DOKOLZA-588158 format. One record per residue: residue number from 1; residue in one letter; chain; y, z, x of N, C-alpha, C, CB in turn. Coordinates in pm, 1 decimal. Each point is the difference from the previous one (the first is absolute). Glycine has a CB too. Layout:
REM DOKOLZA-588158
 resi resn chain     n.c2     n.c3     n.c1    ca.c2    ca.c3    ca.c1     c.c2     c.c3     c.c1    cb.c2    cb.c3    cb.c1
  NUM    A     A        Y        Z        X        Y        Z        X        Y        Z        X        Y        Z        X
...
//
This chain:
REM DOKOLZA-588158
 resi resn chain     n.c2     n.c3     n.c1    ca.c2    ca.c3    ca.c1     c.c2     c.c3     c.c1    cb.c2    cb.c3    cb.c1
    1    X     A  -4861.6  -4382.4   2425.6     21.4     88.2   -112.7   -130.1     19.7    -75.0    238.0    -75.1    -17.7
    2    X     A   -260.0    196.8    -16.4   -121.2     28.1    -73.9     32.2     14.7   -147.6   -100.6    111.6    201.1
    3    X     A     -1.4   -121.1   -283.4     18.5     13.3   -144.0     39.2    142.2    -39.3   -166.2   -182.8    -33.5
    4    X     A    130.3    281.6    110.6     30.4    138.2    -32.8    150.0     26.4      6.1   -223.9     67.6     88.2
    5    X     A    293.3   -138.8     -1.5    144.2     20.0     11.0     74.5    -62.5   -117.3    -23.1      4.3    248.3
    6    X     A    -28.9   -110.5   -307.7     66.2    -68.0   -110.6    -40.8     53.2   -137.0     11.8   -199.8    144.0
    7    X     A   -111.5    283.0   -150.0    -48.7     50.4   -128.5     99.0    103.4    -55.0   -241.4    -40.9     70.2
    8    X     A    259.9     42.8   -204.3     90.7    100.7    -58.2    -57.7    139.5     21.1     80.7   -166.2   -173.1
    9    X     A      6.5    264.7    182.0    -50.9    136.1     22.1    -75.3     48.6   -123.5    191.5     48.8    157.5
   10    X     A   -295.6     25.6   -133.5    -77.8     54.5   -111.8     70.8    124.0    -52.8   -217.3    -89.9     96.6
   11    X     A    217.9    107.8   -228.3     69.1    117.0    -54.6    -69.3    128.3     45.2     74.3   -135.0   -199.7
   12    X     A      6.4    234.3    222.5    -54.7    127.7     45.1    -72.9     66.9   -115.2    184.6     25.3    170.3
   13    X     A   -294.9     35.8   -141.4    -78.3     70.7   -101.1     60.2    139.0    -15.1   -212.9   -131.6     54.2
   14    X     A    250.6    169.0   -178.2     58.8    133.9    -15.9   -105.7    106.0     27.3    165.0    -87.6   -169.9
   15    X     A   -123.8    191.0    239.7    -98.5    105.1     24.1    -14.9     85.6   -125.7     56.1      2.0    247.4
   16    X     A   -153.8     79.8   -250.7    -33.3     77.3   -119.5    115.1     89.9    -45.4   -238.4     -5.6     71.5
   17    X     A    316.1     54.2     20.7    108.2     91.5    -33.3    105.1    -69.2    -87.7    -40.2    123.6    215.9
   18    X     A     62.5   -252.9   -200.0    103.5    -70.9    -73.9    -45.3    -40.6   -139.4     88.4    -81.3    216.1
   19    X     A   -215.1     82.5   -245.2    -47.1    -49.0   -129.6    -37.3    110.2    -98.1    -80.6   -198.9    118.5
   20    X     A     79.7    321.2    -74.8    -31.7    108.4    -91.8     90.9    118.5     26.9   -238.5    -77.4    -14.2
   21    X     A    255.9    159.0    -89.2     88.7    114.4     10.3    -66.9    111.6     76.9    108.8    -63.2   -214.9
   22    X     A    -33.7    117.2    308.9    -46.4    119.4     70.4    114.0    100.5     -0.9   -160.2   -133.5    147.7
   23    X     A    129.6    254.1   -186.7    101.8    104.2     -7.1     42.0     41.6    140.3    -93.8     80.1   -219.5
   24    X     A    221.2    -52.1    233.2     53.0     45.3    128.3    -11.3    151.8      3.1    160.2   -198.8     18.2
   25    X     A   -209.0    249.6     89.8    -13.3    144.6     14.2    130.6     57.2     53.7   -249.2    -20.9     39.9
   26    X     A    295.5    132.1   -100.5    123.7     63.0     45.2    120.4    -74.4    -54.1   -114.9     79.8    206.8
   27    X     A    229.8    -56.8   -146.4    121.4    -67.2    -43.9     54.6     61.9   -127.2    -80.8   -209.6    106.0
   28    X     A    184.8    151.0   -159.7     62.1     51.0   -122.0    -74.0    -52.1   -121.4    222.5     12.8    114.7
   29    X     A   -243.8     75.1   -209.3    -66.1    -40.1   -123.5     84.0     47.0   -117.9   -228.2     10.6    110.0
   30    X     A    250.1    -99.0   -206.2     78.0     30.6   -118.9    -86.3    -24.8   -122.3    216.3    -59.8    116.8
   31    X     A   -198.3    142.6   -215.2    -71.6    -17.1   -124.5     65.4   -113.4    -78.3    -66.8    245.2     -4.0
   32    X     A    -15.2   -330.8    -53.4     52.4   -110.3    -78.7     76.5     48.9   -121.6   -188.7   -140.3     78.6
   33    X     A    141.9    248.7   -138.4     67.9     56.1   -116.7    138.2     51.7     33.4   -220.4     59.4    -92.9
   34    X     A    231.7     10.7    206.5    132.0     53.2     37.2     95.4   -112.4     37.3   -108.0    211.4     79.7
   35    X     A     56.8   -315.4    -16.6     85.7   -115.1     31.3     48.8    -68.1   -127.5   -124.4    -33.0    215.4
   36    X     A     38.8     24.8   -316.2     38.3    -60.5   -127.3    108.1     82.8    -67.6   -230.1    -96.9    -24.8
   37    X     A    213.4    228.9     23.5    100.0     87.6    -61.1    132.1    -10.4     76.2   -181.9    157.4    -78.6
   38    X     A    177.7   -159.9    209.4    122.3    -12.7     80.4     69.6   -133.2    -26.6   -102.2    146.4    176.3
   39    X     A     25.7   -253.3   -190.7     59.6   -131.2    -27.2     67.4     -1.1   -136.8   -174.4   -109.6    144.1
   40    X     A    108.6    164.4   -245.6     61.2      7.4   -133.0    123.9     88.9      1.9   -225.1    -36.1   -105.0
   41    X     A    218.4    147.6    177.4    115.9     88.7      9.0    117.2    -71.5     65.9   -152.6    198.8     12.6
   42    X     A    125.5   -273.9     93.2    106.4    -74.3     67.9     61.3   -104.2    -93.2   -115.6     36.3    220.3
   43    X     A     32.7   -105.5   -296.1     50.8   -100.6    -94.2     86.6     66.3   -106.1   -203.1   -143.2     39.5
   44    X     A    159.3    257.2    -94.8     77.9     69.5   -102.3    131.6     51.8     55.9   -212.1     63.4   -114.6
   45    X     A    210.3    -11.1    235.9    123.4     49.4     61.9     98.2   -114.4     19.9   -128.1    183.2    115.0
   46    X     A     80.3   -296.2    -65.0     86.8   -115.8     19.8     54.1    -49.2   -133.4   -129.9    -63.8    205.2
   47    X     A     45.8     58.6   -307.4     42.6    -45.7   -132.5    105.3     93.5    -59.0   -225.9   -103.2    -35.7
   48    X     A    204.7    233.6     45.5     96.7     95.8    -54.3    132.9     -6.7     76.1   -190.2    149.7    -70.2
   49    X     A    184.9   -166.4    200.8    123.1    -12.6     77.9     76.4   -125.6    -41.2   -107.9    122.1    192.3
   50    X     A     36.0   -231.2   -214.0     63.5   -126.0    -41.5     63.7     15.4   -138.3   -167.3   -131.2    137.1
   51    X     A     96.5    194.5   -230.9     55.3     20.9   -134.4    121.7     91.4      7.1   -228.6    -31.2   -101.9
   52    X     A    224.4    136.0    184.0    114.8     89.7     15.3    120.3    -76.3     55.1   -155.8    194.6     37.7
   53    X     A    134.7   -280.5     61.7    110.6    -78.4     56.2     57.1    -95.6   -104.3   -104.1     17.0    228.2
   54    X     A     18.7    -78.2   -309.6     48.4    -87.7   -106.6     81.2     79.6   -102.2   -199.2   -150.8     32.9
   55    X     A    153.2    270.3    -66.9     69.7     83.9    -95.9    139.1     35.8     51.7   -220.0     91.3    -80.7
   56    X     A    229.2    -52.6    207.4    129.4     33.7     60.3     92.4   -121.1      2.0   -111.7    174.8    140.7
   57    X     A     57.6   -289.7   -104.7     80.8   -121.6      4.2     50.6    -35.2   -139.7   -132.0    -81.9    198.5
   58    X     A     47.6     97.9   -299.8     39.3    -28.8   -138.2    109.9     96.0    -45.3   -231.9    -86.2    -49.1
   59    X     A    219.9    214.6     85.2    102.4     98.3    -37.0    133.6    -34.8     65.5   -177.8    177.3    -24.5
   60    X     A    175.8   -215.0    151.0    122.3    -38.8     70.3     61.7   -123.6    -63.1    -90.6     98.1    211.3
   61    X     A      7.5   -193.1   -245.5     48.4   -121.9    -63.9     60.8     30.3   -136.5   -174.3   -131.8    122.3
   62    X     A    113.3    222.9   -198.2     54.6     40.9   -129.2    136.8     65.2     14.2   -232.2     30.2    -83.3
   63    X     A    247.6     55.5    185.4    129.8     64.0     25.0    106.3   -103.1     34.6   -117.9    205.8     78.5
   64    X     A     83.9   -302.2      3.9     95.5   -105.0     35.9     38.7    -82.5   -121.5    -96.9     -8.2    230.0
   65    X     A      0.0    -22.3   -315.1     27.6    -77.4   -120.5     91.2     77.4    -94.6   -221.8   -114.4     23.7
   66    X     A    197.0    244.6    -39.0     88.0     82.6    -83.2    142.2      1.4     54.4   -196.1    141.6    -63.5
   67    X     A    209.8   -131.5    194.8    132.6     -2.6     62.2     71.2   -132.1    -24.8    -82.7    157.1    174.7
   68    X     A     10.3   -266.8   -163.9     59.6   -131.3    -26.4     43.5    -12.3   -145.9   -142.9    -99.6    180.7
   69    X     A     61.4    149.4   -272.1     36.7     -6.9   -141.9    125.2     82.8    -27.5   -241.7    -33.9    -61.0
   70    X     A    252.8    152.6    122.7    120.8     82.0    -17.9    121.9    -71.2     56.1   -138.7    208.4     11.8
   71    X     A    123.7   -273.5    102.7    111.5    -72.8     60.4     43.7   -115.7    -89.0    -82.5     63.8    228.1
   72    X     A    -11.7   -134.7   -283.8     32.2   -110.7    -90.3     69.8     52.3   -124.6   -197.1   -130.1     85.9
   73    X     A    148.0    240.2   -141.6     63.0     58.5   -118.4    143.0     44.9     29.5   -225.6     73.7    -80.4
   74    X     A    246.2    -10.1    197.5    135.4     42.5     37.0     92.0   -119.7     18.4    -95.1    203.3    109.8
   75    X     A     44.2   -309.5    -45.5     82.2   -118.9     21.1     34.3    -66.3   -132.4   -106.2    -33.1    223.9
   76    X     A     12.4     29.1   -316.7     26.7    -60.0   -131.3    101.0     83.9    -76.3   -231.5    -98.0     -5.4
   77    X     A    220.5    230.9     12.4     96.2     86.8    -68.5    138.0    -13.9     62.1   -183.8    160.6    -56.9
   78    X     A    190.2   -167.9    187.5    127.9    -17.7     68.8     62.6   -134.3    -35.4    -81.1    145.4    187.2
   79    X     A      0.7   -247.8   -194.1     50.1   -132.3    -35.7     51.8     -0.6   -143.9   -162.2   -105.6    161.8
   80    X     A     91.7    170.1   -250.6     42.9      6.9   -140.4    127.6     82.8    -13.6   -239.3    -22.6    -74.4
   81    X     A    249.3    129.3    151.5    117.3     87.5     -4.9    124.2    -72.6     51.8   -149.0    200.4     30.4
   82    X     A    131.5   -282.0     74.1    112.3    -69.4     61.7     33.0   -133.2    -67.5    -62.2    109.6    212.9
   83    X     A    -18.3   -150.1   -307.4     25.8   -128.3    -67.1    127.5     11.5    -82.9   -248.3    -53.3     -7.6
   84    X     A    320.9    -55.0      0.7    124.9      0.1    -77.1    -28.7      3.4   -149.5    113.7   -127.0    184.1
   85    X     A    -21.5    181.5   -264.6    -20.8      5.6   -144.2    -16.5   -139.7    -62.7    133.0    212.2     -2.9
   86    X     A    -65.5   -311.5     57.2    -13.9   -135.0    -55.5   -137.6    -58.2     28.8    245.6    -33.8     27.6
   87    X     A   -303.0     70.3     86.9   -134.0    -49.4     31.5   -103.8     67.1    -89.3     70.5    -42.5    237.7
   88    X     A    -48.4    169.3   -272.9    -92.4     69.2    -88.3      7.8    -57.1   -140.5     21.6    206.9    138.7
   89    X     A     94.4   -247.4   -179.7     16.0    -55.8   -135.2    -69.6   -135.0     -9.7    219.5    120.5    -26.5
   90    X     A   -218.5   -198.6    136.1    -65.0   -132.2     -3.5   -152.2     13.8      6.5    202.4   -101.9    110.4
   91    X     A   -252.5    198.1    -33.5   -142.0      9.5     27.6    -75.3     71.2   -103.1     52.7     -6.8    229.1
//
């Protein structure tokens, strides 16, 4: 066995292309400003859709709550109407 076989591997030297920026010729190019505007627009659209869904859910919940309150009021009125006169005198 030689010492070269037991020696740890030497790290690879990065070539010049990996250590500095080089522009790619051709391909798709996007403006940073337009990408920023598109990202903000997407965030605003998502936010507005979420707020609209919350608003609709709140309106539906309000309608259900109103219906429950009407049902409770009707049940209380029916119970009071059907109560015996002696029970009303005691209560």
